N, C-alpha and C positions, 0 to 999 in steps of 0.2 A: 361553575367552572369544571364540576365532575361530568355535566352534561356534554359541553363542548367538547373534553378529554374524550369522551366514549363516541361522541359523533366523530372526530377525527380519525381516531385508532380504526374505527370499522372502516374508514375510506382508506388507511395507510398499512395493514395490517403488516405487512410486508417489511415496513420500518422498524427499527430496533428501539429498544428501551433508550438509548443516545440521544434520540431525536424527540421524545417526548415533550423535554421544556419547550424547544420551538416550536411544536406541533400547535401548542394552547392557542396559538393566534391566527394561524394559517386559514387563509377562505378556501372555502370546498372547492373552487375551481384551481387553484391551485394545487391543494392536495392531490385532487384527482391527476392534473397531470406529473406529478412527481410521481406517485402509484403507477401510473401507465409506464414510468421511466425506470423503475425499477422493475417492473413485472419484465421487463423487456431483457433483463439481467437475471439475479440470480437471487432467493430468499438471503437476506445479509446476518442472519444468525448470530444477535446480541448485538452487532455494530454492522453499521453500512461502510462497506468498504471502499466504496467510489468516492476518492477524494471530493471533499467542498459541497457534500450534500447537507451536512449538519450547517455548515453556514448559508447554503443556500435558504433554506427553511428560516434561520435567525435575520438575514436581511429581509425576506418576504415578510416575516411579521414586522419588523420596524417599517416596511414599508407602507404597511395596511395601516399602522399605528399613527402614520405621519397624515393619511388622508382623511383620519380622524379627530386630526387635531382640532377642527372647529367645531366638535361634539363634545370632546373631552380631552383634557389637558394630559399629557404624557411627559413621564419622565425625560429628559435628557442626561447624555454623560457629561461631567464635570469632574475633571482630574483634579482642580484645584480643592472644590469644596465639595464632594458627592452629597446629594440627597440621598441616604440610607434608609429614611422614615420607611419603616414596613407600611405596606397597602393592606388594608383591608378589603377581603373579596370573599363573599360567602363561599363556603364550600371548597377552598382552597388551604392548602398543607403549606402554612410559613412559620418559619422561626427568626424573628426578626428580619433584616433584609434579604436573609437566604430563603428562597421557595422552592417547590418542585426538583425535591432531591428524590432521585431515582436511581435505585442500584440493579445489578446484574453481574452476568459472570460468564466466561465460556470454557469449554473443555476440549480440544483439540488432540485425540488421540492416532498415531500412523505406526502401520510396519511397514518396513523395508524390506524387499526380496530382490534382491540382487543377481547378475548371472554369476554362477559358481564358478570359483577360480578367478572371478573379474578384478579390477581393480577396486571397484565398490565393496564385493563381497569380502577382499583379504583385507579392508577396511573398517567394516563395522560387523562382517559377518551375515550369515543369512537370516531371515526372520527378525530383524533389529526392532525391537519394539519403542518406540519414543513417546512421551506425553509431550508434543510440540508446544503447546499453551495450556496454560492452569491459569487464570486469572479473575480478578473482579474488578468491575470498574463502578463510577459512579458519575453522575452528572448533574448540575444543578443550575438555577439562574440566581446571580445577585441584581435586583434591581430589572429595568425593563431590558439592559441592553449591555449585560455583563453575562456570559455563559463560560462554565468550567467542564470539563472531560478530563478524569484523573483515574488510569488503570494502575492496578496494582498485581503485578506477574508474581505467583508461587513457584518458588523454584522447585522444579523437580530432574533437572540435568545441569551441567556446566555448561549448555551451548546458551547462556542467558544474552550473550551479545547478538547471536544467532538470532533466536528468536525476537530480542528486541528490535531488530528491523521491521518486525511486526505488527509489534504491540507495545505495550507498557508505555503508552504516551498519556501526557500531561500538559493541560493548556489552556488557556483563557482567549477567548472571543469576544473582542468588544467591538460595539456596532453603532452605528448615529453616533461619529465622533465630532464635536464641534468644528467645524472649518472645512469637512470633507463630506462629498456627497453620501446623500443617505444611504445609496447600494454599496458603499462600502466599507470593508471589517478589518480589523487587525487583529491575526492570532499569534499569541506569542507562548513558547513552551517547548515541549518535547515532541515534535510533530513528523508526519510523514509527508514530504515535500511531494510535490505535483510535476511531473516528467513524463511528457510521453505519453502512450496508452495506458500506460499504468495508473494514469488517472482515472481510467474508466473500467477498469477490471477487479476481479476478487482476488488478486493474487495472496495478500496474506492467509486467506482462508483456503488455499487451492494450493496444492502439489504442482499443477502446471504453471509455473509461475510468468511472470512479463519479463521482458527483457532488461527492466532498469536497473537489476541488480547486476548486470553486467558491464551496461553501458555507463553507469554512473558510479558505482559500486556502495556508496552509503545513501540510501535514501531516506532515511530517517535520523535526524539531526536537533540537537536545541537551535532553535531557528524564529525569527520575527519574520511574519507573513503578511503583506498587505493584498486583497483581494477584493473582488466584486462582481457587478454584472453589469451590464449595457445591453437592454433587448435580450438578443441572443447570443451576445458574447459573453463571454466569461472570463476573464485575467487574473494573475495570481502572479506577485514576484517575491521571494523571499531571499535574505540574508542567512547562511547558515554558519554554525559555529567551527565547523570542521571537524576533521579527525586529529582529537591529540593525545593518542597513545600509540605505540609501536610495539610490536611484539618484538623478543629478543632471545637468541638461543642461552641456554645456561648449561653449564654440566652439572651430571648427578654425580651420586656415588657407583650408580649401577652401572659397568661396564658397557660400551656403546650406545646409551640411553642418554637421550637430551630432554630438556624441557624449554617451555616459552614462558617468558614473563612478558607483561606490559608493564611500558616504560614511559612515561611521560616525553610528551614530543610537544615542540615548538611548531605550529602548523606554519603560521606567518601568510596565511590567507585566508581571508572570509568565502567561501564559495557562495556565487549568486546562483540562484535557479530561478527562472519564470517561465510562464507557460500562459498561449492564447488559446481560445477556442471557440468556434461558432457554430450554433445547432441552427442551419436556416430551417430546417425540417425536422419533423419528428423521425423520418428514416435515415439522415443522414446528420454527420457531425464532421468537424475538421479541426484538427489541432497543431500547432507548433510550438515548440519548447526548444530551452537551450539553458544552456549550464557552464560554468567557468569556476576552475578553482583547484585545488590538490585535494587528491584524495589518495586511499590505497589503489594500486593497479589491480585488475583482473586479467587473468592468462587463459587461454584454454587448455583446457586439461583434461584428463580422464574422470571419467563417472562420475560420482558424488560424494562428499564427504558431510559431517554431519558439522565440522567446525564452519561452513558457510551453506550449506546446503544448496550449491548450484550444482545441476548437472553437466557436465562438460566444462566445466569453469573450475577458476582456483581463484581466489583473494589472497594477495598478498599483502599483511599487514604486518610487515615489516620494512617497508618504505613508503614513502609518499610520491607522487607524481602529478604535475601540471595537465590537469584537462580541460581541452574544452570539446563542448557538445551541441550539436544541434538536430531536432528533430522533427518530421511531421507524421500525423498518424490519422484514423480516421475510423469511424466506425459507419458499417450499412445495414440499416434492418431488412432484410431480402423479404420477409414477410413477419406476420406475427410471430411467427415461431423461431425465425433464424437470424440470426447477426452475424455480421462479420467485422474483425477489428485487425488493423492492420498498421504497422509502424516500419518508418526506414530511419536510421539514425545515422550520421556519421560525424567525426571531430579526430582530434588529435591528443597523443599524449607525448608530454616532454620529459624523458626521464635520462639521464646520465649523458646531457647534450647533445641527444638524439631526438627526433621528432619522429612518431608514429603515426601512420594514417588509421584509426578505428572504424569499424563501421558492423551496423547489423541488419540483418532484415527479419522482419515479426510479423506470422498471420496466423489467427484463430477465427472458428469457426464454432458458434453455438448453436446447438438444434435443441430447441424443449418440444420431444416427439410427443411427451405427455405432459402439459404444462403444469407446471408447480409440483411434477411428481418425478418425471423422469426427464435428466437433461445429457446429451453427449457431446464432448467438445473433444475438437481436434485443432490441434495447433503445430506449425512448425519455426524454428529459429534458427539461425544462421549466425554468427559472431565470429567477426575477426579483429583479433588484437594487435593486428599491424606487426608484427614480430615473424621473422621466419621461422624460427625455432624457439621454443619456450622450454627449459627444463625445469619442471618443477618436482620434487620430491625424485631427483635423480631419473625421470623419465621426460623424453624427448616430444614435443607434440607440437602440431601446426595450427589450424585454425578447427572451429568447431562447430556443428550442426546436428539439430536432433528435431524428432518427432516426437510428440505428444498426445495421447489421447485419454480420456476418462468417461466412465460412467457414474451416474449420479443420481442416486435414490433419494429424494424428500421425503422424511418420514412426517415431518410437518414443516412449519414455517421457521421453526428452532432448532431442526435436528438434519443430520444427513448420513448417509453412506455411500463412501465413494471409492472405487476402484481408479486407478490411474497406471500408465505405462510409460516409458520413455525408451526412446532408442535411439543411439548413434546411428546418423546418416550416411557413414563412412563403409562403403561397401555395398552399400544400398543402391545409391547412384550417385555416390563419388569417389573418388578412388582412397583406397586405404591406405597405399604406399607400403605394401607389404608389412603394416601392423597386425601383428598377429590377434592383438586385444581388441582389434574392431571387426566388426560393431558389437558396444556394451548396450545390453540393455538393464532396466531395472523396473521394477511393480511395486505399485504402494497401495494399501489401503486404509482408509481415513473412515473416522468416526468423528463428527462434528457436533456437541450439543451446545446451547446456550440457554441461558434465564434473565 
């Protein structure tokens, strides 16, 4: 078994520790295909952030085992009386029914350099240092058709909820379920759901974030997801628990100072999110996504705060609105070193008896001018919250658009150094409506390590 593991790791050295259990039985041709797909993106740094990649390997593993059933008997999943008898395999690490136990961790540190005297600098100061993520995680298999991922965030700041959008997952994947096609799997736990181009990007590990944080509001939740593949088609559908707390202001003993507390809220809605994508060619993929349910509204706003890490956006956790969203996204490989990603989203917010039309446009260009060492990323995002004017923290704001750019140096597959910048597009080619605060800009320095 150790020889098989070493062989596949050589083929897929950019994959992460959390993929190791599923890699054990992946055929070489499939491993090479996924290796090429990952190389078109970025090294994954302790975890692969492209949603669904872990499951693809698990489904592939089970498909391979099904084809070999005439040669050897494989274990199937039985919810009533599962066979938990440990298998004897030479050279493998096994403790009863649990085997292939793998540990890892990640440390993501960032420093923020906002425009002097701008809204962001007034909120966080200049050169604010943040340990965005410090976590340990493990993965394991229970039998042949159950895999578990568990992450433990190490608290380094009060921004746990914000970091929790990108990290701190714990879920189980069940595959080869009786009565369902072999390429279907069920994932249950706290996980990152798949919507739009976010399913193909490295947003949790990148200051240049995808538009999903504004278009939906909460991409991570306690969820039950069914997903699978059919040739070049991949699909997923999930039922989410939904936001269950609201922030409420309370008075303090300090004059003029208020604080927020989290109070329990009855959502009354179980949001549903679904995605369908097709990869007809290695150089092209197309996806469609939908979402419906209640969540926190997101408004256009100045700068960035540590509360939600949205540049030119603000998440209002004091209320819930009913959202309907539809998105179409695409990836085009212009060459072996250049990829282009795009998404268009449209939908509605129902709030206070009114309906607001919400939309967004997003595009990103990845240029690996020195493959696996240097990467340049350029992106643009335009988000329209549908409101004529929103007053957030006493400031009026219309819609928001911003440019982003980053330069990344990969020390190796598990360590990087990145500098990134974001700038408001108002006063650049859109009217700033005589807003003296526009355009606003923000610089970010990042170091990401994993093991």
